[in-house]
C-alpha positions, 0 to 999 in steps of 0.5 A, spaced: 103 711 500 108 705 498 104 698 499 111 695 499 112 695 507 106 691 508 108 686 503 109 681 508 101 682 511 099 682 503 101 675 502 097 673 508 091 670 504 086 672 508 088 680 507 092 680 501 091 687 496 084 688 498 084 688 505 090 692 506 086 697 502 081 697 507 086 697 513 088 704 509 082 707 510 080 705 517 078 709 523 081 706 530 079 709 537 083 707 542 081 708 549 086 708 553 094 708 552 096 704 557 099 698 557 093 694 552 091 701 549 099 702 546 101 695 545 095 695 540 096 702 538 104 700 536 101 694 532 095 697 528 101 702 526 105 698 523 100 694 519 097 700 516 091 703 520 089 709 515 087 713 522 088 712 529 084 716 534 087 716 542 084 717 547 087 717 554 087 721 561 094 719 565 101 721 564 108 717 563 109 714 570 116 710 571 112 704 574 109 703 567 116 702 564 115 694 565 110 693 560 108 699 556 112 699 550 111 705 547 115 709 552 121 711 555 124 713 561 124 721 558 117 721 557 116 718 565 122 724 566 118 729 563 111 726 565 108 726 558 101 725 558 100 719 555 096 720 549 101 725 547 107 720 547 104 715 544 102 719 538 109 722 537 113 715 538 107 712 533 109 718 527 117 716 528 114 708 526 109 711 520 109 717 517 104 716 513 098 715 517 095 719 521 094 720 529 091 724 534 092 724 541 087 727 545 088 728 553 081 726 555 077 722 560 073 718 555 067 721 559 069 728 557 063 731 553 069 732 548 069 725 547 063 725 543 065 729 538 071 723 536 066 718 535 061 724 530 068 723 526 067 716 524 069 710 527 070 703 524 072 700 531 074 701 538 079 698 541 078 697 549 085 699 552 082 701 560 083 699 566 076 699 570 069 697 568 066 704 570 069 706 563 068 700 558 060 699 561 060 706 558 064 705 552 059 699 551 053 702 551 057 708 547 058 703 542 050 700 542 048 706 540 053 709 535 053 701 532 060 701 532 064 695 533 069 695 539 074 689 542 074 688 549 081 686 553 083 685 559 088 682 563 091 681 570 098 677 573 098 672 568 091 672 565 087 675 560 080 675 556 079 678 549 072 679 545 070 682 539 063 685 540 059 686 534 052 691 535 046 687 532 050 680 532 054 678 539 052 679 546 055 686 549 059 686 555 053 687 559 050 681 557 058 677 558 059 679 565 056 674 569 059 668 564 067 671 565 071 669 569 070 673 575 078 674 577 077 678 584 084 680 583 087 687 580 093 689 578 094 693 585 094 686 588 096 681 583 101 686 578 101 684 571 107 681 567 108 683 560 107 677 557 099 677 559 099 684 556 102 682 550 098 676 549 091 680 550 093 685 546 095 681 540 087 678 540 085 685 540 089 687 534 088 681 530 080 682 531 081 689 530 084 687 523 079 682 521 074 688 522 078 693 517 079 688 513 072 685 512 073 679 514 068 677 520 071 676 527 072 670 532 065 668 535 068 666 541 071 669 548 079 668 548 080 667 556 088 664 557 093 664 563 099 664 560 103 663 565 100 656 566 100 655 558 092 655 559 087 657 552 080 657 552 074 660 547 068 660 550 062 660 545 058 666 546 053 666 541 047 664 546 049 669 552 045 674 547 040 676 553 034 679 548 032 684 555 039 687 555 039 694 557 044 696 553 043 691 546 036 688 547 031 690 543 029 696 548 035 700 550 036 705 555 043 705 555 044 705 563 052 707 563 050 713 559 046 716 565 051 717 570 057 716 571 061 717 577 065 723 579 071 720 582 075 712 581 081 709 584 086 708 578 089 701 577 096 699 580 097 706 581 094 708 588 091 715 586 084 718 586 082 721 579 076 726 580 072 729 574 070 737 575 065 740 569 070 746 568 077 747 566 083 750 569 088 756 565 094 751 568 100 756 565 096 762 569 095 757 575 102 754 575 105 762 574 102 764 581 103 759 585 111 759 583 110 766 585 107 764 592 112 760 593 110 752 591 114 747 589 110 747 581 112 742 575 108 744 568 110 741 562 104 745 557 100 739 558 099 738 566 101 741 573 104 738 578 104 739 585 104 738 593 098 739 597 097 736 605 103 730 603 100 728 597 103 729 589 097 732 585 096 733 578 092 738 574 090 737 567 086 743 563 080 739 562 078 741 570 081 733 572 086 732 578 089 725 580 091 725 587 096 720 589 097 716 595 091 715 596 085 710 595 080 714 599 075 718 593 072 722 599 079 724 601 081 726 594 074 730 593 075 733 600 082 736 598 079 737 590 074 741 594 078 745 599 084 748 594 080 747 587 073 749 588 
């Protein structure tokens, strides 16, 4: 691998040649390839991270194109899974690094095998706290640093969480700004995404290159031009069930089988099974149903709802936020 492409990064004294060598050996796991995850993935690919593993459950939609820079109109037209679209784009950006893509939910048992391969840092690109608490507990259990990030409207928050050193997300949550708005209600502007992603990427580069991460929570409103840094050390709870003296990792004990996707008016149903989508699509087409199948997912309409099925047994039901309605539809047709 030629190091010339990273020459400007190596001229930055805190990284230098030794830091770049460390970055080139690093393995980054990005959970969620939406706005934050895709922005961080592109920056780390350009920075020469040795291996990037992307885990995402969704596919590219036209509404993503406003802020998710890795994707294009063709990805949305063909309903390409974000993990696959991201992999293709990142390989075109930097062919000298390894990119792995998994079209699965973070709660899928296959996800654990990714952690067991050895991961140096986890990036939060998720859009809900159920998944974040799950990632938080996994990171504590496996002793993997992870970088929390979230944004809505023009605001964002980011913090590097280091097992045994910093407070974990469960410790922090009562001290963070209470943003009651979501991307469903307040929307999101791309600069807020890019600023949050910049904070996440910076801390990832520190960890990969051997530097100490920032010990404070970054909180900002880019529209108002406000930035704050909150010292986090005293927020660590010695009795925390995730990172305290006797952890029980509560988020690993149980997860909901249904959740609402941020900004999508969509419910995801998880089911411990698999779909043979190619055969299913063929049979449904033979029966007269309108079906789209692209090798990764199948789209059809059921009772006025556009539904998307994935091979791992997941189903997205568009046009509703009612979990009970979504479960009922899933059970009626696929159980």
